[in-house]
N, C-alpha and C positions, 0 to 999 in steps of 0.2 A: 191637249196645245201646249207649248212650250212656253214657256213664263221665262222670257230673256235674260232679264235680269237678275233673274238666280245663277244664271250661268257663270253672271261676272266676277265671284268670287273667287280675289286673287287675283284681278286682271289690273295689269297698270296704270288703267285708267279708270278715272272716277266721274268721266261724263254718263250719267245716265243711257244704258240699252233698250228702246222701246221694244214692247211686247208684237212679236209680228200678228198678223192677225188672217185667220182662218180664211181659207183661199176662198173667193167668194162661187165660185162654178160647182153645182153640186156634180155632174157629170163629173170633171176633173177630179174631184177627191174620190168618186168613183172607183173612176177605173185605175189611180194610182195606189189604192188600198192595197196593204194595211198602211202603206206608206204616209207619210202625214204632207200635207202641202199648206204652207204657210206663204200671205203674202206680206213683203215688209214694207214698213207703214213710210211715205213718203218717196214712191220708189216705185219702179216695173221689176225689181227681182223677185225672183219667187224660191223659197226654200223647201228642200224634198228632204225628209227626218225618217230615221228608220223607226218603228214602231216604239211608243215609249221611251223615243228617247230622251234620257235625263244628263247629256255631256259624256265623256269619254276622253281625258285628255292623252289618252295612246296613241288616239287614231286622227289619223289628220284628216281635214276636211275635204272637199272637193268643189272646185268652181268650172261651172260648163259657162264658156263663150260661145256664142251664135257664131255664123256665117254672114255672109255679104246679105244684106237687106234683111238679115234679120231682127229677133229681139229677144228679149230675157225667158217669155212666154215658149220661144221654141224647145223649152227646157225640159214643157210640160206639154209639147204638142198644140201648143194655142197658136202658133202665128201661120195666115193662112201662105207665107212666103217661105214657113220653113219645112226643116225634114218630116215634120207632120209624128205622127203617134210613135214610131221607131226610137224617136230619141227619148219619148217620154220613155219607151218600154224599158229604157237602158239608164235611164235615171232613176226609176222606179226598183228594178235589180239592184242598183249600188246601193240605194238605200235599206234593202233589204240585205245586204252584205255587211251592214253594220255602220255604213258611211253617210254622214250627213254632204247634203249637195245644195250648195248654191247656185244660181243662173242668173247670171248679170247682162246687166244691158252692155257695159263695155264701152259706151259712148257712141254706140251707133255704128256706122260703118266708119270706124276708127283707122284699121290700118296698123295697129299697134301704136300710135301719139300717146303724148304723154298723156292726155284723160284717160285714155284707154290703160296706161301702165298705172294709174292711180286707181281707178276701179278698179283694175285686181289686188292692188296690193289693198284697199278697203274691203274687200271681201275678203281675203285671211284674216285680215282684222276681225272681221265681224264673226266671223267663222269660230275665232277665239274668244273673243270677249260676248259674244252676242249667242253664239248653240253651246258653247263648252267642248270645241274639238279641241286637236294639240297645239300647241302656242308655236306660231311661227313656222308652221309647216302647211303645206299644201299639196291638192293632187289636182294638175289642170286637163281638162276634157276640151277641147277646140274640136269643133268642125268645119272644114276650109278657112278664110279667110280666121274664124277662131284659132285653127291651131298655128296659123304664123303667129295671131296675139299672145298665146301662151309660149310658142319657143322666144319670140323676143323680151317678154317677161323672163322668162326663168334663166336670160343671158346676162341679165344685171341681178338676179336674184337666189341664186344655184344653190346657196346655202338653205333654203327655206324650199325647194322645189322638192319632193316628195315624187315624183313622176309625172310626166305627162303623154296621153291619151291624143292622139292624134287622128281625126277620122278626116278622112282625104283631106289633108292639112295643104295649106298654099305653103312650099317649102323652101322657093326659091322666088322671092317677090322681085327680084330683079328679073328672070323670065317672067314672071305674071303681070310684068307692070312693061317692062317692054313690047311681047307680045300682046298687048291688052287683050288678056284670056277675061274672058265674062264680061267684055265691054268697060272693065272694072278702072283703065288710067284717070279718067277723069274721076272718081271716087274716090280714088288713093289721092290723086292731086288735092281734091276739096278737104281733106280731113288733115293734110299740111298745109294749107292754104296759099297753094299753088302748085308748080310741077317741082317735080321733085329733085332736088339735086343728089349728084351721085355718093357725097357721104351722108344723108338723111336714108337715099335708097340701101347703102350697104351697113348703115346703123339696123335698118329695119329689116331687113329678109335674113332669117333661120341658116341658110346654107354657107353665107358670106362670116355670118358670126360662127359657125359651127366649123368654120376654115380656119378662124382667125382662135380657136380654142375655149371663146366663150359657153361653149356648150356642153366643153367636156367633162364627162362624169354623170351629166342626165340620164337618169332614164327614161326614153321615149320609147313608144310602143307606138307605129302607126301604121293604118289600113289605107288602102288608097285602089281605086278604082282601076281592072285593068285595062278596059280602056278609055280612061281618062284623056281628053287633049286640053282640059283648062287648066288641070294637075296634072302633067305627064309625072308617068311613074319615076323616068330617069330621074325625076327632081326630087323625089320622096327618098328615091334609093341612094342619090348623091347625098343628100340631109345625114342619113343614119350613118354609111362612109365614115364621112366629118366628122359627126361623134363617134364614132368607134361601139366598141363592146359592149357598151351598155345602152346601146339603140337597137331595134328591129323595126321591119318593114313586114308587112304580109298584104298582098292580093288579095283583092274580094270580087266580084263579076260586077260590071257594070261602068259606065261613064260618072262622071262629077256628079250629075242630074239622078241617073240611077243607082248607085252604089247602095246610099242607105240600107234600102229594105236586105241587102246581105250584108250588113253587119255583124260580127259575131257576139252578138248580145253577151251571151257567158261568157266566154272569153275576155271580153274591154270589161266587163264587172270584175273578174276575180282580176284581171291587173290590176283594177283601180284600188281593191281589198287591199292587194299584196301589197301595194306602193305606202297604202294609207297606213297600213300597221308593221310596216318597215321599220325595225329598231326600238318598237316594245319591250319593253321589259317585261 
């Protein structure tokens, strides 16, 4: 088990970092092995570590953000509403590539509101001060709504974003909201305390942000369902086009609900590792 306080040497924060606890489920620990799984104190967040991790300042940590009605345990296949053990297998593969992954709650069905932005920032700081990963640098992995949250955070933290892996990512919040896809308009309104204004919608729409240059240079790799009617392929393709040559999109078989089993896990894990280690000496 990682002693988190030991990873704080040289941190700019003098606040003590609590020790993570071994994840309580032996079943989870078993199928994630040899990656190590820990539960953060007073939090639903779950940490997946490379075997025998002792910190590596040359590697950016990764943050996984769940989809609609999900939770942090989606990252280890633990949520009944989540995408199951396919994502857990991906988190394990990323850890075995040498990258620590923190799966976060991101304020629930937050749709990139201020609380979600603060949670992602806190996650990046934790990976630095509590885990010993590279300072002020992070790879974001988001599925569905989590992809939208990742891109909104990236738009205001470009210098800290090593890369974004978008898995069936909500790429145009305007399209998603206006068409009430997945019947999610009420959830989006709730996240912002009422019906969205045009300005708020634009400020939280990855495609709108990309078209104003706020995602320029962000390394995005997206995987989308060929037959997805909830996140239409053309919205993902439009996002990639608006970002430019640092972004790519790859179709996989299936709809929004059925695409996860067809995610190319090795390809995604290699992308995360490459972005994590980019620029290392």
